[in-house]
C-alpha positions in Angstrom: -88.6 6.2 -61.1 -90.0 9.4 -62.7 -87.9 11.9 -64.5 -87.9 14.4 -61.6 -86.6 11.8 -59.1 -84.0 10.6 -61.6 -82.7 14.1 -62.1 -82.5 14.6 -58.3 -80.5 11.4 -57.9 -78.2 12.3 -60.7 -77.5 15.7 -59.1 -76.7 14.1 -55.8 -74.4 11.6 -57.5 -72.5 14.3 -59.4 -72.2 16.4 -56.2 -70.7 13.5 -54.2 -68.4 12.6 -57.1 -67.1 16.2 -57.3 -66.6 16.3 -53.6 -64.6 13.0 -53.6 -62.5 14.2 -56.5 -61.5 17.4 -54.6 -60.4 15.7 -51.4 -56.6 15.7 -51.0 -55.0 12.3 -51.9 -53.5 10.9 -48.8 -51.5 7.6 -48.8 -51.8 5.4 -45.7 -48.0 5.2 -45.8 -47.5 9.0 -45.6 -45.1 9.8 -42.7 -45.9 12.5 -40.1 -45.1 16.0 -41.2 -44.9 19.6 -39.9 -44.5 22.8 -41.8 -42.6 26.0 -41.2 -43.5 29.3 -42.9 -40.9 31.1 -44.9 -40.8 34.1 -47.2 -41.0 31.7 -50.3 -43.8 29.6 -48.9 -44.3 26.8 -46.4 -41.6 24.2 -46.1 -43.1 20.8 -45.3 -40.9 18.6 -43.2 -41.6 14.8 -43.5 -40.4 12.5 -40.7 -39.7 9.3 -42.6 -37.8 7.7 -39.7 -34.5 7.4 -38.0 -32.1 9.7 -39.9 -34.3 10.0 -43.0 -36.1 13.2 -43.7 -37.8 14.9 -46.7 -38.4 18.6 -47.2 -40.8 20.0 -49.8 -41.2 23.7 -50.8 -43.2 24.7 -53.8 -43.0 21.2 -55.3 -39.2 21.0 -54.8 -38.2 17.8 -53.0 -35.1 17.5 -50.8 -34.1 14.2 -49.2 -31.6 13.9 -46.4 -30.1 10.4 -45.7 -32.8 8.5 -47.6 -32.7 4.8 -46.5 -35.5 2.4 -47.2 -35.2 0.5 -43.9 -36.0 3.8 -42.1 -39.5 4.1 -43.4 -41.8 3.9 -46.5 -40.8 5.6 -49.7 -43.9 4.5 -51.5 -45.5 7.3 -53.4 -42.7 9.7 -52.6 -41.7 12.2 -55.3 -38.5 12.0 -57.2 -35.6 14.0 -55.7 -34.5 17.4 -56.7 -31.7 17.4 -54.1 -30.3 14.5 -52.0 -28.1 15.2 -49.1 -26.1 12.4 -47.4 -24.3 13.1 -44.2 -22.0 10.0 -44.2 -21.5 6.6 -45.7 -22.9 4.3 -42.9 -25.7 2.0 -44.1 -28.4 3.6 -42.0 -27.7 6.9 -43.8 -26.7 5.9 -47.4 -28.9 3.5 -49.4 -27.6 3.3 -53.0 -30.5 1.4 -54.4 -33.0 3.9 -53.0 -31.0 6.8 -54.2 -31.1 5.4 -57.7 -34.9 5.0 -57.4 -35.2 8.6 -56.3 -32.9 10.0 -59.0 -34.4 11.8 -62.0 -32.9 13.9 -64.7 -31.4 16.9 -63.0 -31.2 15.4 -59.5 -28.3 16.8 -57.5 -26.7 14.9 -54.7 -24.2 16.3 -52.2 -22.4 14.1 -49.6 -19.2 13.6 -47.6 -16.1 12.5 -49.5 -16.3 8.8 -48.4 -19.8 8.5 -49.9 -18.4 9.1 -53.4 -17.1 5.6 -53.4 -20.7 4.4 -53.4 -22.4 7.1 -55.6 -19.8 8.3 -58.1 -22.1 10.9 -59.7 -22.6 12.9 -56.4 -20.6 15.9 -55.4 -18.6 16.0 -52.2 -18.8 18.7 -49.6 -16.7 19.2 -46.5 -17.3 21.3 -43.5 -17.3 25.0 -44.5 -18.5 24.4 -48.1 -21.6 26.2 -49.4 -23.9 25.5 -52.3 -26.9 27.5 -53.6 -29.5 25.7 -55.7 -32.9 27.3 -56.7 -32.4 30.0 -54.0 -31.8 27.3 -51.3 -28.5 27.7 -49.5 -26.8 24.5 -48.3 -23.9 24.7 -45.9 -21.9 21.7 -44.6 -20.9 21.7 -41.0 -18.8 19.3 -38.9 -20.3 16.1 -37.4 -18.2 13.9 -35.2 -17.8 12.1 -31.9 -15.9 13.6 -29.0 -16.5 10.9 -26.4 -18.0 7.8 -27.8 -15.6 5.2 -29.3 -15.8 1.7 -30.7 -12.3 1.1 -29.3 -9.7 3.4 -27.7 -8.8 6.0 -30.2 -11.5 5.0 -32.7 -14.6 7.1 -32.5 -17.7 5.9 -34.2 -17.6 9.1 -36.3 -14.1 10.5 -36.6 -13.7 14.2 -37.0 -13.3 15.3 -40.6 -15.3 12.4 -42.1 -19.1 13.1 -41.7 -21.0 16.3 -42.1 -24.3 17.9 -41.2 -26.2 20.4 -43.2 -27.8 23.8 -42.7 -30.4 24.7 -45.3 -31.5 28.3 -45.6 -34.9 28.4 -47.3 -36.8 31.7 -47.5 -34.9 33.2 -44.6 -35.4 30.2 -42.3 -32.3 28.1 -41.3 -32.9 24.4 -40.8 -30.1 22.3 -39.3 -29.8 18.6 -39.7 -26.9 17.5 -37.7 -26.1 14.0 -38.9 -24.3 11.6 -36.6 -22.4 13.8 -34.1 -22.0 14.8 -30.5 -22.3 18.3 -29.0 -19.2 19.6 -30.7 -17.8 23.2 -30.2 -18.8 23.9 -33.8 -22.4 22.9 -33.1 -22.6 24.9 -29.9 -21.2 28.0 -31.8 -24.1 28.0 -34.3 -26.5 30.9 -34.3 -29.9 31.9 -35.8 -31.1 28.3 -36.2 -34.9 28.1 -36.6 -35.3 24.3 -36.7 -32.7 21.8 -35.5 -32.7 18.0 -35.9 -30.2 16.6 -33.3 -29.4 12.8 -33.0 -29.9 11.3 -29.6 -28.9 7.6 -29.2 -26.0 5.8 -27.5 -23.3 4.8 -28.1 -23.2 6.4 -31.5 -24.3 10.0 -30.9 -25.7 12.0 -27.9 -27.4 11.4 -24.6 -30.4 13.7 -23.8 -28.0 15.7 -21.6 -25.6 16.3 -24.5 -28.5 17.3 -26.7 -29.7 19.7 -24.0 -26.2 21.2 -23.6 -26.0 21.9 -27.3 -29.5 23.2 -27.6 -29.0 25.6 -24.7 -25.9 26.9 -26.4 -27.2 27.7 -29.8 -30.9 28.1 -29.0 -32.9 26.7 -32.0 -36.5 27.9 -32.0 -37.7 24.4 -32.7 -35.9 21.2 -31.8 -36.6 17.7 -33.1 -34.6 14.9 -31.5 -34.1 12.3 -34.2 -32.2 9.0 -34.8 -33.1 8.3 -31.1 -33.8 4.5 -31.2 -35.0 3.4 -27.7 -33.8 6.6 -25.9 -36.4 8.0 -23.5 -37.5 11.2 -25.3 -39.3 12.4 -22.2 -35.8 13.2 -20.8 -35.0 15.9 -23.3 -38.5 17.4 -22.9 -37.9 17.6 -19.2 -34.4 19.0 -19.5 -35.5 21.8 -21.8 -39.0 22.5 -20.4 -38.1 26.1 -19.2 -35.7 26.9 -22.0 -38.0 28.6 -24.5 -37.1 26.0 -27.1 -40.1 24.2 -28.7 -39.2 20.5 -28.3 -41.2 18.4 -30.7 -41.1 14.6 -30.5 -42.0 12.7 -33.7 -41.6 9.1 -34.8 -37.9 9.2 -35.7 -36.5 6.1 -33.9 
């Protein structure tokens, strides 16, 4: 091969190498994600599975109910904030929380979860925190109808909580395990809502629709839905003006 051909091959090789290096790195285990635009930048919402979610904004990572059995946490960043709605095993995974923890990680949870993660800080409905210009509000999460036995709801009032995060003016509501409570139906100005939809522990599609029609989130993600027919909630809200998005959150 003469020098001219060799130089041409070298240029092609360097060009292809540079192109490969500039492609975004995508893990085959990355969950689905959407993003919502805010005044401080895009918030990326990762649908890890079941009740487990991750939010990222400007490199800041927020995990809600991280549980390894809900999906892959391989290649996930360390947590800046961890929010746990309640102590049940499909919402609280102590080993994973320890893996996600780094120096400076903050964790907020309901009171009962402190028995499993002693370094966390408890919140109750009505409490408010502000971290790095992110406002976190705790709201009630409980059953009204569904019980494991008479007088014993799966999620008693006053135990679990949900969260509203305000990031760059956008309000994101993650309900936790709850039904369509009066407190939920009284919410206002919710941009994105994650509402659980599985029996016997949380809501039917009809309950989710009742709540959504009351507080009118702009975007609704059913989550924690197991084998529930997600087509039902899409049908119930088809003329509501609410953007119902179905993602892999069984």
